[in-house]
Each structure stands twice: as structure tokens, then as C-alpha cells.
C-alpha positions in Angstrom: -103.9 -127.4 -44.8 -102.6 -131.2 -44.4 -105.4 -134.0 -44.7 -105.1 -137.4 -44.0 -107.1 -140.3 -45.6 -106.5 -144.0 -44.1 -107.8 -147.1 -46.6 -108.1 -150.5 -46.0 -108.4 -152.8 -48.8 -109.2 -156.5 -49.7 -109.7 -158.0 -53.1 -109.8 -161.7 -54.4 -111.3 -162.9 -51.1 -113.3 -165.7 -53.4 -114.8 -166.7 -50.4 -112.1 -167.2 -47.8 -114.0 -165.9 -45.4 -113.4 -167.8 -42.4 -109.6 -169.0 -41.0 -109.9 -172.5 -42.1 -107.7 -174.5 -44.5 -110.6 -176.3 -46.5 -107.9 -179.0 -47.4 -107.1 -180.5 -43.7 -110.2 -178.5 -42.0 -107.7 -176.8 -39.9 -107.6 -173.1 -38.6 -105.0 -170.9 -40.1 -103.9 -167.5 -39.6 -105.8 -165.8 -42.9 -109.3 -165.1 -43.8 -111.9 -161.7 -44.1 -113.0 -162.4 -40.7 -109.3 -162.2 -39.4 -108.8 -159.3 -41.7 -112.2 -157.1 -40.6 -110.6 -157.8 -37.3 -107.7 -155.3 -37.5 -109.9 -152.7 -39.2 -109.7 -149.2 -36.7 -112.2 -146.9 -38.7 -113.1 -143.3 -37.8 -114.4 -140.3 -40.0 -111.3 -140.2 -42.0 -111.1 -144.1 -43.0 -112.6 -145.8 -45.9 -112.7 -149.7 -46.1 -112.8 -150.5 -50.0 -113.0 -154.3 -51.6 -112.1 -154.8 -55.3 -114.3 -157.4 -55.8 -114.3 -161.3 -56.5 -116.0 -161.9 -53.4 -118.8 -164.7 -54.0 -116.7 -167.4 -55.9 -113.6 -169.3 -55.1 -113.9 -171.7 -51.9 -115.4 -174.6 -51.2 -117.7 -172.7 -49.2 -119.3 -170.6 -51.7 -119.7 -173.6 -53.8 -121.9 -175.1 -50.7 -123.5 -171.4 -50.1 -124.3 -171.1 -54.0 -125.1 -174.9 -54.9 -126.5 -176.3 -51.8 -127.8 -174.3 -49.0 -128.8 -170.8 -50.7 -128.7 -167.5 -49.3 -125.4 -167.3 -50.0 -125.3 -163.1 -51.2 -127.0 -162.2 -48.2 -124.9 -164.0 -45.8 -121.6 -162.7 -47.5 -123.2 -159.4 -47.4 -123.9 -159.5 -44.0 -120.2 -160.1 -43.1 -119.0 -157.4 -45.4 -121.5 -154.9 -43.3 -119.6 -156.3 -40.2 -116.2 -155.1 -41.8 -117.8 -151.7 -42.2 -117.2 -151.4 -46.0 -118.1 -148.4 -47.7 -117.4 -149.1 -51.1 -117.0 -152.5 -53.2 -116.5 -153.1 -56.9 -117.2 -156.3 -59.1 -114.8 -158.8 -59.9 -115.2 -161.5 -62.8 -115.8 -164.0 -60.8 -118.3 -162.1 -58.9 -120.7 -162.8 -62.3 -120.3 -167.3 -61.8 -123.5 -167.6 -60.1 -125.4 -165.0 -62.2 -127.3 -161.8 -61.9 -129.6 -162.4 -59.6 -126.9 -163.5 -57.0 -125.1 -160.4 -57.6 -128.2 -158.2 -57.3 -129.2 -160.0 -54.0 -125.8 -159.3 -52.9 -125.7 -155.9 -53.7 -129.3 -155.2 -52.1 -128.1 -156.1 -48.9 -124.8 -154.8 -48.9 -124.4 -151.2 -46.9 -121.6 -150.4 -49.1 -121.9 -148.8 -52.4 -120.8 -150.9 -55.9 -118.8 -148.5 -58.1 -118.2 -150.1 -61.5 -118.3 -147.6 -64.4 -118.1 -150.2 -67.1 -121.0 -152.2 -66.0 -124.9 -151.7 -66.4 -127.7 -154.1 -66.1 -127.4 -155.0 -62.8 -129.3 -152.9 -59.8 -127.2 -151.2 -57.4 -124.6 -150.4 -59.8 -123.1 -147.0 -59.9 -120.1 -144.9 -61.8 -119.2 -143.0 -59.4 -119.2 -141.1 -55.5 -118.0 -138.4 -53.9 -117.0 -139.3 -50.0 -116.7 -136.2 -47.4 -114.5 -137.3 -44.6 -114.8 -135.7 -41.2 -111.6 -133.3 -41.8 -113.3 -132.3 -45.3 -111.1 -134.0 -47.9 -113.3 -134.8 -50.8 -112.6 -138.4 -51.8 -113.6 -139.3 -55.4 -113.9 -143.1 -56.4 -115.0 -144.9 -59.3 -114.7 -148.8 -59.9 -114.0 -150.8 -63.0 -113.8 -154.2 -63.9 -112.0 -156.4 -66.4 -114.0 -156.1 -69.6 -112.9 -159.7 -69.9 -115.8 -160.9 -68.1 -117.5 -160.8 -71.5 -115.2 -163.5 -73.0 -115.2 -165.6 -69.9 -118.7 -165.7 -68.4 -121.5 -168.3 -69.5 -123.8 -166.4 -72.0 -126.9 -167.0 -69.4 -125.0 -165.5 -66.6 -124.4 -162.0 -68.6 -127.8 -161.8 -69.8 -129.0 -158.2 -69.9 -125.4 -157.2 -68.6 -123.7 -154.5 -70.8 -119.6 -154.8 -69.5 -117.4 -151.9 -71.9 -113.5 -151.3 -71.8 -112.3 -150.5 -68.4 -109.7 -148.0 -69.6 -112.1 -146.2 -71.6 -114.7 -146.2 -68.7 -111.8 -145.1 -66.2 -111.1 -142.1 -68.0 -115.0 -140.7 -68.6 -115.4 -141.4 -64.5 -112.1 -139.5 -63.7 -113.7 -136.7 -66.1 -116.9 -136.4 -63.9 -115.3 -136.7 -60.2 -112.8 -134.3 -61.5 -115.9 -131.8 -62.6 -117.0 -132.4 -59.0 -114.3 -130.5 -57.4 -112.6 -133.7 -55.4 -109.1 -133.4 -53.4 -108.3 -137.2 -54.3 -108.8 -139.6 -57.1 -109.3 -143.4 -56.4 -110.0 -145.8 -59.2 -111.0 -149.4 -57.7 -109.9 -151.6 -60.2 -110.3 -155.3 -60.7 -107.4 -155.6 -62.9 -103.4 -156.3 -62.2 -100.6 -155.2 -64.4 -99.8 -155.6 -68.0 -96.1 -154.2 -67.3 -93.6 -154.8 -64.5 -93.9 -151.9 -62.3 -90.1 -151.2 -61.7 -88.8 -152.1 -65.4 -92.2 -151.7 -67.8 -91.1 -155.0 -69.2 -94.6 -156.3 -70.9 -95.6 -159.2 -68.6 -99.6 -159.6 -70.5 -100.1 -159.3 -74.2 -103.7 -158.9 -74.1 -105.8 -155.7 -72.2 -107.2 -158.2 -69.5 -104.8 -156.3 -67.5 -104.5 -152.5 -67.9 -103.4 -150.6 -64.3 -100.2 -149.5 -66.1 -101.9 -147.8 -69.0 -104.4 -146.4 -66.3 -101.8 -145.4 -64.1 -99.5 -143.6 -67.4 -102.3 -142.5 -69.3 -105.0 -141.2 -66.6 -104.0 -139.1 -63.7 -106.0 -140.7 -60.8 -104.2 -140.3 -57.4 -104.9 -143.8 -56.2 -105.2 -147.1 -57.9 -106.3 -150.1 -56.0 -105.9 -153.3 -58.3 -106.6 -156.8 -58.1 -107.3 -160.2 -60.0 -103.9 -160.8 -60.6 -103.5 -162.2 -57.1 -99.7 -160.8 -56.9 -99.1 -158.7 -53.9 -97.9 -155.3 -54.1 -97.5 -152.4 -51.6 -96.1 -149.0 -51.7 -95.7 -148.7 -55.5 -95.8 -145.3 -57.1 -96.6 -145.5 -60.9 -96.6 -142.3 -63.3 -97.4 -140.1 -60.3 -100.3 -142.6 -59.3 -100.0 -144.6 -56.3 -101.1 -148.5 -55.8 -101.1 -151.9 -54.5 -102.3 -155.0 -54.6 -103.2 -157.8 -51.8 -103.1 -161.3 -52.5 -105.9 -163.4 -52.7 -107.9 -165.4 -50.3 -107.4 -162.6 -47.4 -103.8 -163.7 -47.4 -103.5 -160.2 -46.4 -104.6 -157.0 -46.3 -103.9 -153.5 -47.5 -103.6 -150.4 -45.5 -102.8 -147.3 -47.4 -101.9 -143.3 -45.9 -103.0 -140.9 -47.9 -101.8 -137.0 -47.2 -103.4 -134.2 -48.9 -101.4 -131.1 -48.7 -101.1 -129.1 -52.1 -100.4 -132.4 -53.4 -101.2 -135.8 -52.7 -98.9 -138.6 -51.6 -99.6 -142.4 -50.1 -97.5 -144.8 -48.4 -98.9 -148.6 -48.3 -97.8 -151.6 -46.8 -99.7 -155.6 -46.8 -101.0 -157.0 -43.6 -101.4 -160.1 -42.0 -104.7 -161.1 -40.9 -103.7 -162.5 -37.6 -104.8 -165.7 -35.2 -108.1 -163.6 -34.3 -111.4 -163.4 -35.9 -113.8 -160.6 -35.5 -116.4 -161.9 -33.0 -119.3 -161.0 -34.8 -118.2 -162.5 -38.1 -117.4 -165.4 -36.3 -121.3 -166.0 -34.8 -122.3 -165.1 -38.3 -119.9 -167.6 -40.3 -120.2 -170.7 -38.0 -123.0 -172.2 -38.7 -122.9 -172.7 -42.1 -119.2 -173.5 -42.0 -120.1 -176.1 -39.8 -122.7 -177.4 -42.2 -120.4 -177.1 -44.8 -117.7 -179.1 -43.0 -120.5 -182.0 -43.1 -120.3 -181.9 -46.3 -117.1 -181.9 -47.3 -116.6 -184.9 -45.7 -119.7 -186.4 -46.9 -119.1 -188.3 -50.7 -120.3 -186.7 -53.0 -119.6 -189.2 -55.8 -117.9 -192.6 -56.4 -115.2 -193.5 -59.1 -115.1 -197.0 -59.9 -111.5 -197.3 -58.9 -109.5 -195.9 -56.2 -107.2 -193.1 -57.4 -104.2 -193.5 -55.1 -100.7 -192.3 -55.6 -97.3 -194.3 -56.0 -94.2 -193.0 -56.0 -93.7 -190.1 -58.8 -91.3 -191.8 -60.7 -93.5 -194.7 -61.2 -96.2 -192.3 -62.1 -94.6 -190.3 -64.7 -93.4 -193.5 -66.6 -96.8 -195.8 -66.0 -99.5 -194.1 -66.1 -101.2 -192.4 -63.0 -105.3 -192.3 -62.9 -105.3 -189.4 -60.8 -104.2 -187.0 -63.3 -105.9 -189.3 -66.2 -109.2 -187.9 -64.0 -108.0 -184.6 -63.8 -107.6 -184.6 -67.9 -111.0 -186.1 -68.0 -112.4 -183.6 -65.8 -110.8 -180.3 -67.8 -111.2 -181.9 -71.5 -115.4 -182.1 -70.6 -114.6 -178.6 -69.4 -113.0 -177.1 -72.1 -114.1 -179.3 -74.9 -110.5 -179.7 -76.3 -108.9 -182.1 -78.2 -106.4 -183.2 -75.1 -105.5 -181.9 -72.1 -102.5 -181.7 -69.7 -102.1 -181.1 -66.1 -99.7 -181.8 -63.3 -99.4 -183.0 -59.6 -98.1 -181.4 -56.5 -95.0 -182.5 -54.7 -96.8 -184.7 -52.4 -100.0 -186.2 -53.5 -102.8 -187.6 -51.4 -105.3 -189.4 -53.7 -108.8 -190.2 -54.0 -110.8 -193.2 -52.6 -113.9 -194.6 -54.7 -116.1 -192.5 -52.4 -114.7 -189.0 -53.1 -115.4 -185.8 -50.5 -115.0 -182.4 -51.1 -112.1 -182.5 -48.5 -110.5 -185.1 -50.9 -110.6 -183.3 -54.1 -109.0 -180.1 -52.3 -106.0 -182.1 -51.2 -105.2 -183.9 -54.3 -105.7 -180.6 -56.6 -103.7 -178.4 -54.6 -102.8 -175.7 -56.9 -105.3 -172.3 -57.2 -105.2 -172.6 -61.0 -107.9 -171.8 -63.9 -107.9 -173.5 -67.2 -106.9 -172.2 -70.6 -107.3 -173.5 -73.8 -104.6 -172.9 -76.8 -104.4 -174.0 -80.4 -101.0 -176.2 -81.0 -99.4 -178.0 -83.8 -96.9 -181.1 -83.5 -93.8 -179.2 -83.6 -95.3 -177.4 -80.5 -96.2 -180.4 -78.9 -93.4 -182.1 -79.3 -91.2 -179.0 -77.7 -93.5 -179.1 -75.0 -93.5 -183.3 -74.7 -89.4 -182.7 -74.7 -89.3 -180.7 -71.6 -91.5 -183.2 -69.5 -89.3 -185.9 -70.8 -86.4 -184.2 -69.4 -87.9 -185.3 -66.1 -86.6 -188.6 -66.7 -83.2 -190.3 -66.4 -82.1 -194.1 -65.9 -81.9 -195.1 -62.3 -79.1 -197.6 -61.3 -81.6 -200.2 -61.2 -82.4 -199.7 -64.9 -85.4 -198.1 -64.3 -87.0 -194.8 -64.7 -86.2 -192.0 -62.2 -86.4 -188.6 -61.5 -83.8 -186.2 -62.7 -81.5 -184.4 -60.5 -82.4 -181.4 -62.3 -86.7 -181.7 -60.8 -84.7 -182.1 -57.5 -82.6 -179.9 -56.9 -82.5 -177.2 -55.6 -85.6 -177.8 -55.2 -88.1 -180.6 -55.8 -90.4 -179.6 -59.3 -93.0 -182.5 -59.7 -95.1 -180.0 -60.5 -93.3 -179.1 -63.7 -94.1 -182.4 -65.0 -96.8 -182.8 -67.2 -99.3 -185.6 -67.8 -101.3 -185.6 -71.2 -104.2 -187.1 -72.3 -105.8 -187.4 -75.7 -102.5 -188.2 -77.6 -100.4 -191.4 -77.4 -96.9 -190.6 -77.1 -93.6 -192.8 -77.0 -90.4 -191.7 -75.2 -87.6 -193.3 -75.8 -85.3 -192.0 -72.7 -81.9 -193.5 -73.4 -81.9 -190.9 -76.1 -80.5 -187.6 -75.5 -82.6 -184.9 -73.8 -84.6 -182.6 -76.7 -84.6 -185.7 -78.9 -86.7 -188.3 -76.9 -90.0 -188.0 -78.1 -90.1 -190.8 -81.4 -94.2 -190.8 -81.7 -97.1 -188.6 -80.8 -100.6 -190.5 -82.3 -103.6 -188.4 -82.3 -106.9 -191.1 -82.4 -104.4 -194.0 -83.6 -102.7 -192.3 -86.1 -99.6 -190.0 -86.3 -100.2 -186.7 -85.4 -99.6 -184.7 -88.9 -97.2 -181.6 -88.8 -99.9 -179.2 -89.8 -102.7 -180.3 -87.9 -104.0 -178.1 -85.3 -105.4 -179.5 -82.1 -106.9 -177.9 -79.2 -105.2 -177.9 -75.6 -106.6 -177.5 -72.7 -104.5 -177.0 -69.7 -103.5 -174.9 -66.1 -103.3 -171.0 -66.5 -99.7 -171.3 -64.7 -98.4 -173.6 -67.6 -99.9 -171.6 -70.3 -97.5 -168.5 -69.4 -94.7 -171.0 -70.3 -93.6 -171.3 -66.8 -91.5 -174.5 -65.7 -89.4 -174.4 -68.6 -92.4 -174.8 -71.1 -91.9 -171.4 -73.0 -93.1 -172.7 -76.3 -96.8 -172.4 -74.7 -96.0 -168.5 -75.3 -96.3 -168.7 -79.0 -99.5 -170.6 -78.9 -102.9 -169.1 -79.6 -105.5 -168.6 -76.8 -108.7 -169.7 -77.8 -110.3 -169.8 -74.8 -110.1 -169.2 -70.9 -112.2 -170.8 -68.1 -111.3 -168.9 -65.1 -113.0 -171.5 -62.4 -110.3 -172.8 -60.5 -110.0 -176.3 -61.4 -110.8 -178.2 -57.9 -114.2 -176.6 -58.5 -114.5 -178.0 -61.6 -113.8 -181.3 -60.0 -115.9 -180.6 -57.3 -118.7 -179.7 -59.7 -117.7 -182.7 -62.1 -118.3 -185.2 -59.5 -121.2 -183.5 -57.6 -122.8 -183.7 -61.3 -121.9 -187.2 -62.4 -122.4 -189.3 -58.9 -120.6 -192.9 -60.6 -117.6 -192.1 -62.8 -115.5 -194.4 -64.8 -111.9 -193.2 -64.7 -109.9 -193.3 -68.0 -107.7 -195.9 -67.6 -105.5 -195.7 -70.9 -101.9 -195.1 -70.9 -101.2 -192.5 -72.7 -97.5 -192.4 -72.8 -95.0 -195.1 -73.5 -91.4 -194.8 -71.8 -88.7 -197.1 -73.5 -85.9 -197.5 -71.3 
């Protein structure tokens, strides 16, 4: 007899609960409150979340650092959404064990995370019997890289084991329970491209492809990578992944008729919030909005943009400040950052909204080990940004303007004094790299912190793919900037001109 199951699935919401663009304060068609307005639940429906719920937006920063009661508020929102099962994402550990346990205690949904022990309310597996008699087996796992990323004090008393091994043992338990269909909720993504098998991640941070290839779950609900994917069948397992920040949610229809088949699609949240969710969130969102526009610190100088060519050639205090934050957060020797195509800048009195309007990328930080030759390759790529304009001064090269503007692919460095002669041919423009006043030796290794996008080699920086990653800090850089201003209050911005351009 044919039996059907519908699944609504969200993941990596990262605190984007209301339809608000925190940079502008304007309403946008996204947010968890809008997603859950579309959920139509009956006795043959499950609502599931893949983790990274508690952290990631200015709103959750406000809840956990200023207002209090964040875990309970978020749990009540999830209850309004009718969630049945959740797993934990690596960022759900960011506010510590107590915050996670408070969230799970207030949550109606069951938390499944087979590779995590030491947190009250976490289970390995569950079997849900649907109205039509279908026995659905479920487990959850999270990327075990959380052990590498999270602060030791937040992991005290918590054990996280290998995700793949835990998924395998959980699947065996579910099969022994006589399930009809088995689902793995995985806060992790794919280490290989689904269509080609091309390796895209050389570590076991993401093991989704291997899970599909070597284990026989019927459904794998993926997350963590923020890479939208729908209606993929991989080695007999049906899988999907929604994007981050509740921009879309997944709907999967599962049919069991001798064998299991499934079709999934990613849906837009739409313009309308669920009424109960709006009523819950609105008071806290209104309080937060006041705080977002209240100065939380002061700079000794305003950080105002000029045109892109001028900032790149003559130094940019905005970039210096971002690097200043990155260096403190990572302890690296040197830092690299980039700016968006449009740059707002910061007044002396810094507000949250200013920060998220000026650092516009959802990036996190990686620290890599580099030598002089590797640094030179990266600097030469940035030096391609320049051409000499009709006025004889540095201008932006056409290759960074067409077919699309790519000012974000120019990197500003701090910690090394660099001299470039842009009269020379591309690939041979960097004529000096000094570290602490001395020319950097060929055999000297330095640690460089940069955003995770650039660390993949994106933007023409292939050299970073060969550099050893020594540390990852998965908190978004915008949040690091907010925390830095909040912590220091009065800030002296680094005013050193790290680059000299000869033309």
C-alpha cells in the first residue's frame, strides 16, 4: 500500500527570525516567521530543523549579550512553527552549554544528535509513527569540527564524536526497530559535488556525500554549507539543503510503495509572517532596533569611503579597522580583508546598523600558514586591480569592472609593508614585502587570517588552496566587529599605510 510523508525542513536560520534586513531596518520577504506561515501540518507531516538556529544575526547577539532569555524566546518561536525534530549546529554551541540546554528544555521538538553527549535533552534516535501507519526512523548528527572551532569553556562536559560513525550506528538501531523509511538530519554538507563527484572539501568537516555513498539512509537533510540544493538523488539517498538566513525552506514529499522515493523543492518564504510568531518577536525586535541605532563605541576618527581606486592605492582606514578586529580575534601575524562594491563607512559613533551595512559579507575567518612566495602570489593578484589612468594616477583595471564589478576581489593587507610598482607587467609588480621593518625571508612562515571565501582560492587567489589551515573561527566577521566595538568602547584605529604604490 502506498504511503506518503511530507517534510518541511529549515536549516542555518542563524537568528533571522523576522522579515527584517538588519542593515537597513527594512522589511524583506525572508525570515523563519515567514517560512512557518506556509507550513501545512497534518498527521503525515514532519517539521524538521538542521541546526545553527541560536546564533548569527544582530538580533541573537542582542538577545544573548544584552537582553537575556534568548533560548526561551527562540524555543517558543520553534514551537509556534510546529517543529517535531531538530539537531544541533556548530553555532548552537556559541553561547555555551547552559544556553543550549535552556533552549532544548523549552522546545516541544525532540533534539536528535547521535554524536553529541553531555547535553540534557539530546537523544540519539527516534521512531515516529505517522497517521497512515508509516514508521519513520530519524537520527541527527552535527559536524564534529565543532570540537576544533568552539571555545573550550563552551564544550566543557560535552563529547562530540565522528559524525559518519555515529550516523552508521544510529542507522543500525533504526533498522532494528523495523522502520519503513530512515532519515538523517545532518548539520553538515557535501565534500563532493553531487553531479560530478568532484572533491570540493578535502577534510571531513562535511561528509554528506560519503553518508549517501556508504550508508543507506533513504533521506539526508543537509545543512551547514548554506548551499541551496533540491531534489538530488545520490547513491539511492534523497537529499536537499536550504540556504541560510531563512531565505528559503525545503518541502520534501516522500513516497513508500515497496521502495522509497522522494522529491524536494526549495520554497520562498513570502511576504507574510505567522501572526503568533510576529506577536512573540515584535517586542524584542523593537527593543533591539533601538539598540542597533544606539552608538556602542567611538572611533578616534570617522571611517569614510572614497572612490575604490583611491582607497586601494592610498590606504583605507575602514579596511585597517576590519583587519585590526581580525588580528585580535585570531592572533595571526597578518590579516587580509576586502570591501563590498558599495561601501557605507562608519562615523565616529559606531552603531550596530553601521557595522552590518559596511561589512556586508556573511563571511567567517580562517587562519592559514604562508611563506613569502605564497604571499607574493596573493599580492600580485591584488596588484592586478590597478592600471594607470589617463590622469597618470592609479585606476581600477577593466578586469575588475567587466563583465561585473569585482571590487570585493581586491584585498587590503595589514601587518606587512608592501611596495608595488604598477608600471611593471602583471605578475611582477610586488617589489618589497617587509614584516616588522625587515624584508621577509623566503623561508619565514607567517600566519595570515582572511575570510573563508578567499581561503578557498576564490577570486583568483588559487595560491591559498595550497596553504595549510591552522585555525578556523566560524563566527561571522560582522559579529566579531560588533563584539570588538562593544568590548573596547573607545577605539584608536590603525592608521598605518601598509601599501605603497609606485606609478
